N, C-alpha and C positions, 0 to 999 in steps of 0.2 A: 261531759264536763271538760272544759279546756284546762291546760296545764297552768295558765295564768290564774284561773279561778282556784285551782288547788293550792297555789302558793298564797293566795290572798285570804282564804277561809281558814278557820280553825282557831285554836287557842294559842295565844302567845304565852310564854311562860316566864315566871319570875325566877331569879337566881338569888342565891345567898351570897352576899359580898363580905369580904374581909373588912375588918374595922379600919385598917390603914394601908396606905401604899408603901411598898418596900422601897428602900433607898436604891436598890439595884434593879428595879423593875425594867427600866429601859434597856439595860444591858442583857438581861436574861430572857426577855420576851419581846414579841411583836404585837402591836395593836391592830385590831380589826373592828370596824364599826358596822352596825346594821340592826335589824330586828330579829330577836330570837324566836325560833319555832321549835316545837317539840319533835323529837326523833322517835322512831319506833323502838330503838334501843335506849333504855334509860341511862346508859353510860355515855351517850353521845348527844350532841346538840347540833342544830342547824342555825345558821346565821344568814339572813337575807341581806345582801350588801346594799341593795337599792330597793327597798320594799315598795316604793311607789311606781317603779318601772317594770314593764313586763319582760325586759331582757337582762335584768340584774343577775349576778352570780349568786349561787347558793353555796355556802361554805360549811363543811362538816368537820367538827372537832370532837376529840374525846374530852369529856368533862374533867378528867384528872389533869389535863394539860392547861386548863385555864388557871392562870396564876392570880389574876385580879380582874374585876369587872367594875365599870363605872356607868352610871346612868347618864344619858345624854338628853338633850331637849327632844321632846316628842314632835312628830310631824303629823299634819292633818291632811287627809285625802279630800278631794273636791266634794265628795259625798258626805263629809263630816266625820268619817271614821278616823280615830286617832291611832297612830302607830308609835309604840314606845321603842326608843332606840337605846342601844348600849355600846360601850367600847369594851371589847374583851382583849385582855393581854394574854397571849398564848405563848407557852414556853418554846423558846427557840429549839429547833431540831426535832420537834414532835411531828408525827404524821398528821396530815390533814387532806381533805379532798375539796377541790373546787369543781362545782357542777354548773352547767349553763342550760337553761331551758331552751328547747328547740321545737319546731313543728316538723314532724317527719314528712319528707317529700317537698319541703320548702328549701330552695337553694340560696337563701340569704347568706 
């Protein structure tokens, strides 16, 4: 099974949103957009920055560092599968990880 297939398959998961945006949201956090994916650790989450591209980044955040979440317009793959997108506002200064899919032995 290819790494691209692993990123495309599986369950997207829903998040619980706060009822309103904080007035200081833009000063205390940074936005990241993409498609949410479940993490093996229930206190973490993965965000696919470009869910329709095979070379997009995968961002890993702690759930406790998400200050606010917004639903964005969904996008549809050529095969008809719809991908739900969100904008996550992540607390400034919190640890995160950016991962990039690669093919081992490929010199791209």
